C-alpha positions in Angstrom: 25.1 12.6 0.0 24.5 8.9 -0.7 23.9 5.5 1.6 26.5 3.6 3.6 25.7 -0.2 3.5 27.2 -2.0 6.5 27.7 -5.8 6.8 26.7 -7.0 10.4 27.9 -10.4 10.9 29.4 -12.4 14.3 31.9 -13.9 12.4 32.9 -13.3 8.8 31.1 -14.7 5.7 32.3 -16.0 2.7 28.6 -15.8 1.6 28.6 -12.1 2.5 31.3 -11.6 0.2 28.6 -11.8 -2.7 25.9 -10.2 -1.6 28.4 -7.1 -0.7 29.9 -7.7 -4.7 25.9 -7.0 -6.2 24.9 -4.1 -3.6 28.1 -2.2 -4.5 28.0 -3.5 -8.2 23.7 -3.2 -8.6 22.4 -1.2 -5.4 23.4 2.6 -6.3 25.2 2.5 -2.8 28.4 4.7 -2.1 30.3 1.8 -0.2 29.6 -0.9 0.7 31.0 -2.7 3.8 31.5 -5.8 5.6 32.1 -6.1 9.6 32.3 -9.1 12.3 32.1 -8.4 15.7 35.3 -10.6 16.0 37.3 -7.4 15.0 36.3 -5.9 18.1 36.9 -2.3 19.5 39.9 -1.1 17.8 38.1 -2.5 13.8 35.0 -0.7 14.3 37.1 2.4 15.3 39.2 2.1 12.4 35.7 1.8 10.5 34.3 4.8 11.9 37.6 6.9 11.3 36.3 6.8 7.5 35.0 11.0 7.5 33.3 10.0 3.9 31.4 6.8 5.3 30.1 7.9 9.1 29.1 11.5 7.6 26.7 9.9 5.0 23.2 7.8 5.1 24.6 4.1 7.3 22.2 1.9 7.0 23.5 -1.4 9.4 22.3 -4.9 7.4 22.2 -7.7 11.2 23.5 -10.5 8.8 22.3 -13.7 11.5 19.7 -15.7 11.9 19.1 -14.1 15.6 18.8 -10.2 14.7 17.8 -9.5 17.5 21.2 -11.0 19.6 23.5 -9.8 17.1 22.3 -5.9 17.3 22.1 -5.8 20.6 25.9 -7.3 20.8 26.8 -4.6 18.1 25.3 -2.0 19.8 27.4 -2.9 23.2 30.9 -2.7 21.1 29.6 0.6 19.2 28.8 1.9 22.8 32.8 0.8 23.6 34.1 1.7 20.6 32.5 6.0 21.6 31.4 5.4 17.6 28.0 7.0 16.8 26.5 8.4 13.4 23.4 10.9 13.4 21.9 9.1 10.6 22.7 5.7 10.9 19.2 2.8 10.3 19.2 -1.4 10.9 17.7 -3.6 8.8 17.0 -7.4 10.0 17.0 -10.5 7.5 18.6 -11.4 4.7 19.2 -14.0 2.1 21.2 -14.8 -0.6 19.0 -16.0 -3.4 20.1 -13.4 -5.9 16.3 -12.5 -6.9 15.9 -11.4 -2.7 18.8 -9.2 -2.2 17.7 -7.1 -5.9 14.8 -6.9 -2.7 17.5 -6.0 -0.3 18.4 -3.2 -2.2 15.2 -1.2 -2.5 14.6 -2.0 1.2 17.5 -0.3 1.8 17.2 2.6 0.0 13.3 2.7 1.5 14.9 3.2 5.0 15.9 6.8 3.5 12.6 8.2 2.6 12.2 11.6 3.3 9.1 12.4 5.1 5.7 12.1 4.0 5.5 15.8 3.5 8.6 16.1 1.6 7.7 12.8 -1.0 4.4 14.8 -1.3 6.3 17.3 -3.3 7.3 15.3 -6.4 8.2 16.5 -9.6 5.3 17.9 -11.7 6.4 19.0 -14.9 6.9 16.3 -17.0 10.6 16.5 -18.1 11.3 17.2 -14.6 9.8 13.8 -13.6 11.8 12.3 -16.2 14.8 13.8 -15.7 14.5 12.2 -11.5 13.5 8.3 -13.5 17.0 8.8 -15.7 18.8 10.2 -12.2 17.3 7.7 -10.0 17.8 4.4 -13.2 21.7 6.0 -13.4 22.4 5.9 -9.7 21.7 2.1 -9.9 23.7 2.0 -12.4 26.9 3.4 -11.3 28.3 0.0 -10.5 28.0 -1.2 -13.8 30.4 -0.3 -16.0 28.8 -0.7 -19.2 29.7 1.3 -21.9 27.9 4.1 -22.7 25.2 2.3 -25.7 24.7 -0.3 -23.4 24.1 1.9 -20.7 21.5 4.1 -22.6 20.0 0.6 -24.5 19.8 -0.5 -20.6 18.5 2.5 -18.8 15.5 3.8 -21.3 14.8 -0.4 -20.8 13.8 -0.3 -17.2 12.4 3.2 -17.5 9.8 2.0 -19.7 8.2 -0.2 -16.9 9.9 0.7 -14.1 11.9 -2.4 -12.8 15.1 -2.8 -12.4 15.5 -6.9 -13.3 15.9 -5.4 -16.4 19.4 -4.9 -15.7 20.4 -8.3 -15.1 17.8 -10.1 -17.7 19.1 -7.3 -20.7 21.8 -9.3 -22.9 23.4 -9.0 -26.6 25.4 -9.8 -28.8 28.6 -8.2 -28.7 28.2 -6.2 -32.4 24.5 -5.3 -31.4 24.8 -2.2 -30.4 27.1 -0.6 -33.6 24.6 -2.7 -35.4 21.9 -1.6 -35.0 22.9 2.3 -35.0 25.1 1.8 -38.4 21.5 0.4 -39.8 19.1 3.2 -38.2 21.7 5.6 -39.9 21.7 4.7 -43.0 17.6 4.4 -43.4 16.9 0.9 -42.7 13.7 -0.1 -42.5 12.2 -1.5 -39.1 10.5 -4.5 -39.0 8.3 -5.0 -35.6 5.4 -7.4 -35.4 2.5 -5.8 -33.2 0.9 -2.4 -33.8 2.0 -1.3 -30.2 5.7 -1.8 -31.0 4.9 0.6 -34.2 2.9 3.2 -32.6 5.5 4.0 -29.4 8.8 4.2 -32.1 9.7 7.7 -32.5 8.1 9.5 -35.4 10.8 12.7 -35.3 13.9 9.6 -35.5 12.0 7.9 -38.2 11.4 10.4 -40.5 15.1 12.2 -39.9 16.8 8.9 -41.0 14.2 7.7 -43.7 13.7 4.7 -42.1 10.1 2.8 -43.6 8.2 1.2 -40.8 6.7 -1.9 -41.2 3.6 -4.4 -39.3 1.8 -6.7 -41.0 0.2 -8.6 -38.6 -3.2 -6.4 -39.4 -3.1 -6.9 -42.9 -6.0 -8.7 -44.3 -4.1 -11.2 -46.2 -2.3 -12.3 -43.5 -5.1 -12.9 -42.0 -6.6 -14.9 -44.8 -2.9 -16.8 -44.6 -3.4 -17.9 -41.4 -6.4 -19.3 -41.0 -6.0 -21.3 -44.1 -2.4 -22.3 -42.5 -3.6 -22.7 -39.0 -0.3 -20.7 -38.2 0.0 -17.1 -36.1 -1.0 -13.8 -38.1 2.8 -12.8 -36.6 4.4 -16.3 -38.2 3.0 -15.2 -41.2 3.5 -11.4 -41.0 6.9 -11.9 -40.4 7.7 -14.2 -43.4 5.9 -11.6 -45.5 8.0 -8.7 -44.7 10.8 -11.4 -45.3 11.9 -9.0 -49.3 12.3 -6.2 -46.8 14.8 -7.9 -43.9 18.0 -8.3 -45.1 19.5 -4.7 -43.7 16.5 -4.3 -41.5 15.9 -3.9 -37.5 13.8 -6.1 -36.8 11.7 -5.8 -33.2 9.6 -8.2 -32.0 7.8 -7.3 -28.3 5.2 -9.0 -28.3 4.8 -12.7 -30.2 7.2 -15.3 -29.6 6.0 -17.0 -32.8 7.0 -14.0 -34.8 10.9 -14.2 -33.1 10.7 -18.1 -34.0 9.4 -17.0 -37.7 12.3 -15.1 -37.8 15.2 -17.2 -36.3 14.0 -19.9 -38.7 14.3 -16.7 -41.7 17.7 -16.6 -40.9 19.0 -20.2 -40.2 16.5 -21.8 -43.2 16.4 -19.2 -46.0 19.6 -16.8 -45.7 18.0 -13.6 -44.5 20.6 -10.7 -42.9 18.7 -8.5 -40.9 21.1 -6.1 -39.2 20.1 -6.1 -35.9 17.2 -8.3 -34.2 15.5 -7.0 -31.3 13.7 -9.6 -29.1 12.5 -9.4 -26.4 8.3 -11.1 -26.6 6.9 -11.2 -23.0 4.7 -13.9 -21.6 4.9 -17.7 -20.1 4.7 -19.9 -23.6 7.4 -19.8 -25.7 8.8 -16.3 -25.1 12.1 -17.6 -23.3 12.4 -20.5 -25.9 11.8 -18.2 -28.3 14.3 -15.6 -26.7 17.2 -18.4 -26.0 17.3 -19.8 -30.2 17.5 -16.2 -31.7 20.8 -16.0 -28.8 22.1 -19.3 -30.2 22.6 -17.7 -33.8 25.1 -15.7 -34.7 24.8 -14.6 -37.7 22.9 -11.5 -37.4 23.4 -9.6 -33.9 20.2 -9.7 -31.2 19.5 -8.3 -28.4 17.1 -10.0 -26.2 15.9 -9.9 -22.5 15.9 -13.7 -21.0 13.0 -15.5 -19.4 9.4 -14.0 -19.6 9.8 -10.6 -18.8 10.6 -8.3 -22.0 6.7 -6.4 -24.1 6.0 -4.4 -26.7 7.6 -1.1 -24.5 10.3 -2.7 -23.7 10.9 -3.3 -27.5 10.0 0.3 -28.2 12.5 1.1 -25.5 15.3 -0.5 -27.2 14.8 0.6 -30.5 14.4 4.6 -29.5 17.2 4.0 -27.3 19.0 3.2 -30.6 17.9 6.3 -32.4 18.8 8.6 -30.0 22.5 7.1 -29.8 22.1 7.6 -34.2 
């Protein structure tokens, strides 16, 4: 029936409004309500008069520095009001930091995990596993009001790394989805930074639309040029692909230096890819390279903010665009 969340405090707390909004739009819950004890017996009865609320699973988040005392007061009030629910669970402790709120959503879902014997009965067929994975992801995305194209891209990225942080970290140029789809449909070449991205992009889709796939990082002349100049092979590889880059879809999932070079080619040499997917992972240069590419509006882009990303995310984004094409 879905999980309802009831956040209980002694008096109205404005900080809880932000948490409520986050849990409602990004937690995958049916309803998220706030209740302060000063509303009294009648206020609690009004809340419990909603049949859809009380017949679902209810997670009560006790939002107070002294949770034991607040829980006791809430239970006394519930007794006076004569309200009950067989599917009610309590959770103590909360913070207002966004990263904790994401953890809070996971912990609330964990409250209602089925018994061990049911948990062991996980789907075994690949198609069943994938279907259940996307059901869980779509549940979390249900309150985000993404357009269909962006929803598909984000859900595939989340699925690729099993990380709901992707929902908040992913960003795009307004024209990114449309331009990417149009380019792939027309058979635009795909230029990627590493062989892991090359191997992950769907061959059937590439054959359907006749898209060439270029990855020069392992070429002997690229290695030689990199040794001669002291640059990274990823930088030299993107420079080698320059002649095919106009109208192409460029996907960088590993090397920030590749993304820096793509940005330089756009700004300094007038190269015009149809779309740049910039999601390199790491602590050195990854965040900065994505900031730089997203600061230009000449060429549409899709990025992940911060150090997270990776080749699997780049592959997931490109394959999602192929599915939309």
